[in-house]
N, C-alpha and C positions, 0 to 999 in steps of 0.2 A: 504494499499500499504505500502511496506516495506520501502522505502525511507522517507515516513511520519514519521514511528517509529524512524528510524535512526536519523532523524533531531532533536528529542527530547532528544537525549542522551547528558549527560554532557560532555563538550569539555575535552579532554585528560585522562578522567577516564572512560567515558561511554563504556558500553559493552552490545551488544544484543547477548543473547544466545538462539540458536534454537535447541530445544529438539526433537530428532526423525528424520526421513526422510520426505521429501517433494516429490510429484509426479513430480513437474515441477521446474526447476531452477528459482530462483528469479533474476530479473534484478536490480542491485544495482548501485548507482551513487558512484563511488569511490573517486572522488576529494573532496567531502564534508567530508568523513570519513578521507582522508589524511590530510586535512587542519585542521580539528578539533582534530585529533588524537584519534577518536573513532575507535572501531572495532566490528566485528561480529565473534561469535564463534559457534561452533556447537558440540552436544554430541548425540551419538546413545545409549541410556541406555537400550534399549531392550524391554521395555514395562512391564507391570505388571506381565505377566506369567513368563518371564524370571527372573525378579526380585525376585518373590516368589520362583522359583527353585534354585536361589543363595542363598536366605535365608535358605531354606530347607536344602541345601547341608552344609552350615555352621553350622546348629543346629546339623545335624547327625554327623558331624566330630569335634564337639565342638571347632569351631572357632569363636572367638569373637574379636571385635575391641579393640585396645588399645586407651584409651582416656587420654588426659592430658590438664587440664584447665590451661590457661595462662592468665597473664595480657596483655592488649594491648600494653603496653611498651616493653614487651618481645617478640612481634610477629616476629621482624627481626631475632632474635636469635634463634626462634623455627624453622623458615624457613631454615636457614643455617643448623640446626641440622638435619632436614628432609632430606635436600638436600645431606649432607655428609653421611648419613646412607644408601643411596640407591645405 
């Protein structure tokens, strides 16, 4: 049951991420999440076939990720840099 999973989330930082679609909506108790500061998020990643198609496209067009390794102490500055460049 989804509410049982939500109840295990750490207060104020806990996030349950649902990947992909579901055939029927979940019934969730909202007040425990409000009082504990937890949240539920979702992502439609498209599955393995679409992910492979995207990777093939990137390879064919020589598109590669930009990677920057930072120290944890610099995370806030990196997030600001990311936000300011969009």
